[in-house]
Each structure stands twice: as C-alpha cells, then as structure tokens.
C-alpha positions as CSV (number, residue, x, y, z in Angstrom):
1,M,0.0,0.0,0.0
2,K,1.1,3.6,-0.6
3,W,-0.1,7.2,-1.0
4,V,-1.0,8.2,-4.5
5,T,-2.5,11.6,-5.5
6,V,-5.8,10.9,-7.1
7,W,-6.7,14.5,-8.0
8,G,-4.8,17.7,-8.1
9,N,-4.3,21.1,-9.7
10,A,-1.6,23.8,-9.7
11,T,-1.4,26.7,-7.3
12,S,-1.2,30.0,-9.1
13,I,-2.1,33.6,-8.6
14,A,-5.8,34.5,-8.8
15,E,-6.7,37.7,-10.6
16,H,-6.5,40.8,-8.5
17,R,-9.9,42.5,-8.3
18,P,-11.5,44.9,-5.8
19,E,-13.5,41.9,-4.5
20,T,-10.4,39.8,-3.9
21,Y,-11.5,39.1,-0.3
22,A,-14.2,36.6,0.6
23,K,-16.0,36.0,3.9
24,N,-18.6,33.5,5.3
25,I,-18.5,31.2,2.3
26,T,-18.1,27.5,1.7
27,L,-16.2,26.1,-1.2
28,R,-17.2,22.6,-2.4
29,Y,-15.2,20.7,-5.0
30,P,-16.4,17.3,-6.4
31,V,-13.4,15.0,-7.1
32,R,-13.7,11.9,-9.4
33,C,-11.3,9.2,-8.2
34,A,-9.6,6.9,-10.6
35,F,-9.0,4.3,-7.8
36,G,-10.1,3.7,-4.3
37,G,-8.6,3.3,-0.8
38,E,-9.3,3.3,2.9
39,K,-7.7,6.6,3.9
40,I,-7.2,10.0,2.4
41,R,-5.2,13.2,3.1
42,L,-5.7,16.6,1.6
43,H,-3.1,19.0,0.3
44,F,-3.8,22.8,0.8
45,S,-1.7,25.6,-0.5
46,N,-1.4,29.3,0.2
47,F,1.8,29.4,-1.8
48,C,0.8,32.5,-3.8
49,G,-0.9,34.3,-0.9
50,T,0.5,37.4,0.8
51,E,-1.6,36.9,3.9
52,P,-2.4,33.9,6.1
53,I,-5.7,32.1,5.5
54,T,-7.8,30.1,7.9
55,L,-9.9,27.1,6.9
56,N,-12.4,27.0,9.7
57,R,-13.9,23.6,8.9
58,V,-13.1,21.0,6.2
59,T,-15.3,17.9,5.4
60,V,-15.1,15.1,3.0
61,A,-18.1,13.0,1.9
62,S,-19.2,10.8,-1.0
63,A,-20.9,12.9,-3.7
64,S,-24.4,12.1,-4.6
65,S,-24.4,14.7,-7.4
66,D,-22.5,17.8,-8.2
67,R,-24.0,19.9,-5.4
68,E,-25.0,17.0,-3.1
69,I,-23.2,14.9,-0.6
70,D,-24.1,11.8,1.3
71,L,-24.1,12.7,5.0
72,K,-23.9,9.0,6.1
73,D,-20.2,8.9,5.6
74,A,-19.3,12.6,5.9
75,A,-16.1,13.1,7.9
76,I,-14.3,16.1,9.4
77,V,-10.8,16.6,8.1
78,T,-8.3,17.5,10.9
79,F,-4.9,19.2,11.0
80,N,-2.7,18.0,13.9
81,G,-6.0,17.0,15.5
82,S,-7.7,20.4,15.1
83,Q,-10.8,21.1,13.0
84,S,-9.4,24.4,11.8
85,V,-6.0,25.4,10.4
86,T,-4.3,28.7,9.5
87,I,-1.9,28.5,6.6
88,P,0.7,31.3,6.5
89,A,1.4,33.2,3.4
90,G,3.6,31.3,1.0
91,E,3.2,27.9,2.7
92,E,1.5,24.6,2.0
93,L,0.4,21.7,4.2
94,F,-1.2,18.3,4.3
95,S,-4.1,17.3,6.5
96,D,-4.0,14.5,9.0
97,E,-4.6,11.0,7.5
98,I,-8.4,10.5,7.6
99,N,-10.1,7.1,7.7
100,F,-12.5,7.4,4.8
101,F,-13.5,4.8,2.2
102,V,-12.9,6.0,-1.4
103,K,-14.8,4.0,-4.0
104,P,-12.9,3.2,-7.2
105,K,-14.2,5.4,-10.0
106,G,-16.4,7.1,-7.4
107,T,-16.8,10.8,-6.7
108,I,-16.1,12.5,-3.3
109,S,-16.7,16.2,-2.4
110,I,-14.3,18.3,-0.4
111,S,-16.1,21.2,1.4
112,F,-14.3,23.9,3.4
113,Y,-15.6,27.0,5.2
114,L,-14.0,30.4,5.3
115,K,-15.5,32.3,8.2
116,D,-13.5,35.5,8.2
117,F,-12.2,37.8,5.5
118,T,-9.8,35.7,3.4
119,L,-7.5,36.8,0.6
120,M,-8.5,34.7,-2.3
121,R,-5.1,34.8,-4.1
122,S,-3.9,31.2,-4.3
123,G,-6.1,29.7,-7.0
124,V,-6.2,28.4,-10.5
125,I,-8.8,28.5,-13.2
126,I,-9.5,25.0,-14.6
127,T,-12.2,23.8,-17.1
128,G,-13.2,20.4,-18.4
129,P,-15.9,17.7,-18.0
130,L,-14.5,16.7,-14.6
131,S,-13.7,20.2,-13.3
132,K,-16.4,22.0,-11.5
133,G,-16.6,23.8,-8.2
134,F,-19.2,25.6,-6.1
135,F,-19.2,28.4,-3.6
136,S,-22.1,29.0,-1.2
137,V,-22.9,31.6,1.4
138,G,-22.5,30.4,5.0
139,D,-21.1,27.2,6.6
140,Q,-22.4,24.5,4.3
141,T,-19.7,21.9,5.1
142,F,-22.4,19.5,6.5
143,T,-25.2,20.6,4.2
144,E,-26.5,17.7,2.1
145,V,-27.5,19.8,-0.9
146,L,-26.0,23.3,-1.4
147,P,-28.9,25.8,-1.4
148,L,-29.7,26.9,-4.9
149,D,-30.5,30.5,-4.0
150,Y,-27.1,30.9,-2.2
151,T,-24.8,28.9,-4.4
152,R,-22.9,29.6,-7.6
153,T,-20.6,27.5,-9.7
154,T,-16.9,28.4,-10.1
155,S,-14.1,27.3,-12.3
156,T,-11.5,28.7,-9.9
157,F,-10.0,26.1,-7.6
158,Y,-8.8,27.9,-4.4
159,F,-6.3,26.5,-1.9
160,L,-7.1,22.8,-2.5
161,T,-4.3,21.5,-4.6
162,G,-4.3,17.7,-4.0
163,V,-6.2,14.7,-2.7
164,D,-4.1,11.7,-1.8
165,V,-5.5,8.2,-1.3
166,Y,-3.8,5.3,0.5
167,T,-4.2,2.6,-2.1
168,E,-2.7,-0.4,-3.7
169,D,0.9,-0.4,-4.9
170,K,-0.2,-0.9,-8.6
171,N,-1.9,2.5,-8.7
172,R,0.0,5.5,-10.0
173,A,-0.3,9.2,-11.0
174,V,0.7,11.0,-14.2
175,I,1.2,14.7,-14.1
176,C,0.1,17.1,-17.0
177,Y,2.1,20.3,-16.8
178,G,1.6,23.4,-18.8
179,D,-0.4,26.6,-19.4
180,S,-4.0,27.4,-20.5
181,I,-4.1,24.7,-23.1
182,T,-3.5,22.1,-20.3
183,S,-5.7,24.0,-17.8
184,Q,-8.6,23.3,-20.2
185,S,-10.2,20.0,-21.2
186,W,-7.6,17.5,-22.5
187,P,-6.3,16.3,-19.1
188,D,-9.9,15.6,-18.1
189,Y,-10.6,13.6,-21.3
190,L,-7.3,11.7,-20.6
191,A,-8.5,11.0,-17.1
192,I,-11.8,9.7,-18.4
193,A,-10.0,7.4,-21.0
194,C,-7.9,6.0,-18.2
195,M,-10.9,5.3,-16.0
196,E,-12.9,3.7,-18.8
197,D,-10.1,1.2,-19.2
198,P,-10.7,-1.6,-16.6
199,Y,-7.0,-2.5,-16.7
200,N,-5.8,1.0,-16.2
201,N,-4.6,2.2,-12.8
202,T,-3.7,5.8,-13.5
203,A,-4.8,9.1,-12.0
204,I,-4.3,12.2,-14.1
205,I,-3.0,15.2,-12.1
206,R,-3.1,18.6,-13.7
207,R,-0.5,21.1,-12.9
208,A,-1.4,23.9,-15.3
209,A,-2.0,27.7,-15.0
210,S,-3.2,30.0,-17.8
211,G,-0.8,32.5,-19.2
212,T,2.3,30.9,-17.6
213,R,5.6,31.0,-19.4
214,V,8.7,28.9,-19.1
215,L,11.1,31.7,-18.6
216,R,9.3,34.9,-17.6
217,E,6.6,36.1,-15.2
218,Y,4.8,39.4,-14.6
219,S,5.3,41.6,-11.5
220,C,2.4,44.0,-12.2
221,I,-1.1,43.4,-10.9
222,T,-2.5,43.7,-14.4
223,Y,-0.9,40.4,-15.5
224,E,0.3,38.7,-12.3
225,S,-2.5,36.2,-12.6
226,Y,-0.6,34.8,-15.6
227,G,1.3,33.0,-13.0
228,L,4.8,32.0,-12.1
229,C,7.7,31.1,-14.4
230,G,9.0,27.5,-14.6
231,K,11.8,28.0,-12.1
232,H,9.3,29.2,-9.5
233,R,6.8,26.4,-10.0
234,F,7.9,23.3,-11.8
235,E,9.8,21.5,-9.0
236,R,7.3,22.4,-6.3
237,E,4.4,21.2,-8.4
238,I,5.9,17.8,-9.5
239,S,7.4,17.0,-6.1
240,T,4.1,17.3,-4.3
241,V,2.3,14.6,-6.3
242,S,2.4,11.3,-4.4
243,G,2.9,8.1,-6.4
244,A,3.7,9.9,-9.7
245,D,5.9,8.1,-12.3
246,T,5.4,10.3,-15.4
247,V,5.0,13.9,-16.4
248,I,3.7,15.3,-19.7
249,I,5.0,18.8,-20.5
250,Q,3.4,21.1,-23.0
251,Q,4.5,24.7,-22.6
252,G,6.3,27.5,-24.3
253,I,3.8,29.2,-26.6
254,N,3.2,32.1,-24.2
255,D,7.0,32.9,-24.2
256,I,6.7,33.3,-28.0
257,I,3.3,35.2,-28.3
258,H,3.3,37.5,-25.3
259,P,6.0,40.2,-26.0
260,V,4.6,42.9,-28.2
261,G,6.8,46.0,-27.4
262,T,6.3,48.7,-24.8
263,E,4.8,51.1,-27.4
264,V,1.9,48.6,-27.6
265,N,1.8,47.4,-24.0
266,P,4.1,48.8,-21.3
267,F,4.1,45.5,-19.5
268,R,5.1,43.3,-22.5
269,P,8.5,44.5,-23.7
270,M,10.1,42.7,-26.7
271,S,13.1,42.1,-24.3
272,D,10.9,39.4,-22.8
273,L,11.1,37.4,-26.1
274,P,13.5,34.5,-25.6
275,T,15.7,32.9,-28.2
276,V,14.8,29.4,-29.2
277,E,17.9,28.2,-27.5
278,E,16.8,29.8,-24.2
279,L,13.5,28.0,-24.5
280,E,15.3,24.8,-25.1
281,E,17.4,25.4,-22.0
282,G,14.2,26.1,-19.9
283,I,12.6,22.8,-21.0
284,A,15.9,21.0,-20.4
285,Y,15.8,22.3,-16.8
286,Y,12.3,20.7,-16.5
287,L,13.6,17.4,-17.8
288,N,16.5,17.3,-15.5
289,L,14.3,17.9,-12.5
290,A,11.9,15.2,-13.7
291,K,14.9,12.8,-13.7
292,K,15.7,13.9,-10.2
293,Y,12.2,12.8,-9.1
294,N,12.4,9.6,-11.1
295,L,9.7,10.7,-13.5
296,K,9.5,9.6,-17.1
297,S,9.0,12.8,-19.1
298,Y,7.1,13.3,-22.4
299,L,7.3,16.6,-24.3
300,G,4.3,17.8,-26.3
301,T,4.8,19.9,-29.4
302,L,3.3,23.5,-29.5
303,L,0.1,23.9,-31.3
304,P,-0.8,26.1,-34.4
305,I,-1.1,29.9,-33.8
306,Y,-1.9,31.2,-37.3
307,G,-4.5,33.9,-36.9
308,W,-3.8,34.6,-33.2
309,R,-3.9,38.4,-32.5
310,T,-0.1,38.7,-32.1
311,Y,0.7,36.2,-34.9
312,A,3.8,37.2,-36.9
313,P,6.1,35.2,-39.2
314,F,9.0,35.4,-36.8
315,R,6.8,33.8,-34.1
316,E,5.9,31.0,-36.5
317,D,9.5,30.5,-37.2
318,M,10.4,30.3,-33.5
319,K,7.5,27.9,-32.8
320,N,8.6,25.6,-35.7
321,A,12.2,25.6,-34.6
322,F,11.3,24.8,-31.1
323,N,9.0,22.0,-32.2
324,E,11.7,20.6,-34.3
325,W,14.0,20.5,-31.3
326,I,11.3,18.8,-29.2
327,K,10.9,16.1,-31.8
328,T,14.6,15.5,-32.2
329,Q,16.0,16.0,-28.6
330,T,16.9,12.9,-26.6
331,L,16.5,14.2,-23.1
332,S,12.8,13.2,-22.6
333,Y,11.5,9.7,-22.5
334,G,9.1,10.4,-25.4
335,V,7.4,13.0,-27.5
336,I,3.7,13.6,-28.3
337,D,3.3,15.5,-31.5
338,F,0.1,17.4,-30.6
339,E,0.6,19.8,-33.5
340,G,0.8,17.0,-36.0
341,Y,-2.6,15.7,-34.8
342,L,-4.3,19.1,-34.8
343,C,-2.9,21.1,-37.7
344,D,-4.5,21.5,-41.1
345,Q,-2.6,19.2,-43.5
346,D,-3.0,21.7,-46.3
347,N,-1.8,24.6,-44.1
348,I,0.3,23.2,-41.2
349,C,0.5,26.7,-39.6
350,A,-3.2,26.6,-38.8
351,F,-5.6,24.3,-36.9
352,G,-7.4,21.6,-38.9
353,P,-11.1,21.6,-39.6
354,G,-13.1,21.7,-36.3
355,C,-10.0,21.9,-34.2
356,D,-9.8,25.7,-33.6
357,S,-11.8,27.1,-30.6
358,G,-12.2,30.3,-32.6
359,D,-9.3,32.4,-31.1
360,H,-6.6,30.6,-33.2
361,L,-4.7,29.6,-30.1
362,H,-6.8,27.3,-28.0
363,P,-8.1,24.0,-29.4
364,S,-11.8,23.1,-29.6
365,E,-13.4,20.4,-27.5
366,K,-13.0,18.1,-30.5
367,A,-9.3,18.9,-30.6
368,Y,-8.9,18.4,-26.8
369,K,-10.4,14.9,-27.2
370,I,-7.8,14.2,-30.0
371,M,-5.0,15.4,-27.7
372,A,-6.2,13.1,-24.9
373,K,-6.4,10.1,-27.2
374,A,-2.8,10.8,-28.4
375,A,-1.5,11.1,-24.9
376,Y,-3.4,8.0,-23.8
377,E,-2.0,5.9,-26.6
378,K,1.5,7.2,-25.8
379,L,1.1,6.2,-22.1
380,K,0.1,2.7,-23.1
381,E,3.2,2.1,-25.2
C-alpha cells in the first residue's frame, strides 16, 4: 500500500480585483477518483498568498451529485488534531490522515468553510468535464444539498491542490504540466479514458495555469494572474504529487506570443522574447528535474497559432524551430506530436477543420479529445 495523488491542480495567482477578499463562504469541489482506498489526506496551498488564510472547517463525503453529498459517511478533516487550520502566506500543508473509504471510479466532495475575510489569491482556473466547483454563502460543510439560492458555480480552484488516497501499490499518478491549453479540457478527457479502461490504474493530475511561461513572469497586478515562471513552480508542483511516475510537459507558446513591445503594451516589452535556445534550456531544466524525481517525461509539441492576434512570421519560425527541437531531442522519455494531430494538413500553420476554438490559439473540445487520445496511446506504449 502507498499514498497516491488521485486528484490535483496547480497553485497559481488569482486575478487581482476589488472583490479579492471573501467572507462567510463554503467552497465545495467534487473529485472523481480513478481508484479507491481506505484513507485520504488533503493538500492545501497558500503558496501565492501574501496573507495567512484560515480554513475553519473541512469535510469530505461521498458525492451524490455535483452539489449534493451523502451525510452518512461525511467526515471532518483535521490538522494536527484540530478542525481548523491557519496556513501562513507562501506555505502549504497536508491534513491528517483520515479514515475514509474511497470507492474506485467514485466521486467525493471536499467542502471547506472560510468564516473571516480571506485573501482569495492562491487559486487556478480550470475547465473540463471533470472540473467544476461551487461556492455557497454560510457554513455548508455539512449541508447535504447546497442551497440553490445561495450557491454559484466556479471554475477557480482555491487552496485545495491535491487529494491523496492510501491505495494499492499498482496504482500511480501521471502529471500534466503546462499553461492554459493544459488547464482546459484535454487532461480531463485523458483521465476519463484511463478510468474507462478496466485494466488502467492511472490518476491524471493537472499542474497547469493559464498564461504561464517557461522563462518569464509578470510583477504587475494587471498580469500577475498569468502566474509563475518555470523555475518558480515546476519543481514544487511535481514534487508534491504522491505516487507519480510520469510527467507530460506542453509549454512555451506564451513565451513566444506575449511580447509585443512597450509602445503597444508597457508590461510586455520585446526584451521578454527569448531565443529558441533559451526556451530549449528552460525545458531541459524541467527534464533534468523530472529525472531527479524519477519521473518519465514526455514533451508535447506546441500547437498552431496562425491567426492569433499577435501572430507574426517570426513567431511562427520560433515555434517551428522549437517544435523541431522537441521532436529530435533525446532528453525526454518520449514525444507527443500534438501539433501533428491538430494542424491543417494543407496549411500546417493553422488548426485543422473543427480543431480551432475560434481564437486561433486554444483548441476546440473536439481537438482536446484528440490530444487526450494521443496522450493515452503514448502512455500505453
């Protein structure tokens, strides 16, 4: 038996708004579990916070539906024996081990109550068929069905960054690391493919944050929600996934498309534009860290950008050169040619029919399913 992370997301910087503080709310996150076990522990993070936060009560229960839990097995989650915990700014922690039966392929819900004003800064926006959260006014940690009139859905996952299950040795986790493309649907479709295979024993753990770059990060409040650069997030995010043996990395496009010059945007100087060689060095840094943690690493090629609002031939040339390096380098365990699956065969700079979400940067749901299938087949090799 061993601990394996069955669900997880990155910790990033939530967008700075006047309503950045919350009070007297419960957050509830349904979690689909690839495999089961007899005990769980929860991983909470205030890594990007600048003030301490207090979780006043945390519960776990089997989910009857998205908003509904089964109170028969609901349990209080403790921290060094206490029902509440304060997490200092910049820190993370695990709960106590909780005796709680997790059904294979079942869904559990984590609910936690924030009584006092709380800086909602450590969070990440995630979308996909398995990714939905709720917030509700008041302490609803032991409420069977969240009240419709006082509840809203949210795609932002605050503070909760991992759920570990004490499970059989055969079970494992695979990490998907990247930016907005990975924070959208394809890891969820990959997780579904793994769960539909009766012989598969893999949980897919997403460590992705929109706007993130390999080499740069923003210090202004306008763009700080675009997250941390690789050297400030990669090692922390892969090292906190229990039972992982593989990481899939697909990142680098934001390094290429963000810089536009200070005459266009004062926060996006062209000096932020890396060389292809610098991007390669950034990815090599990832791969060396993956080896340090005994992770097999797969690199995914960057996707088409033709028609994106900052598209330019020199960016296309950079992307193509970087992709060529990805396909020929020998540092990773393998390569997934996402671009090859999604590009238009008559115009390889652009998405193929039905694969463009409409902004010429992010894939459609059809394309995300194709990406998931490509990754699933690669993991089976």
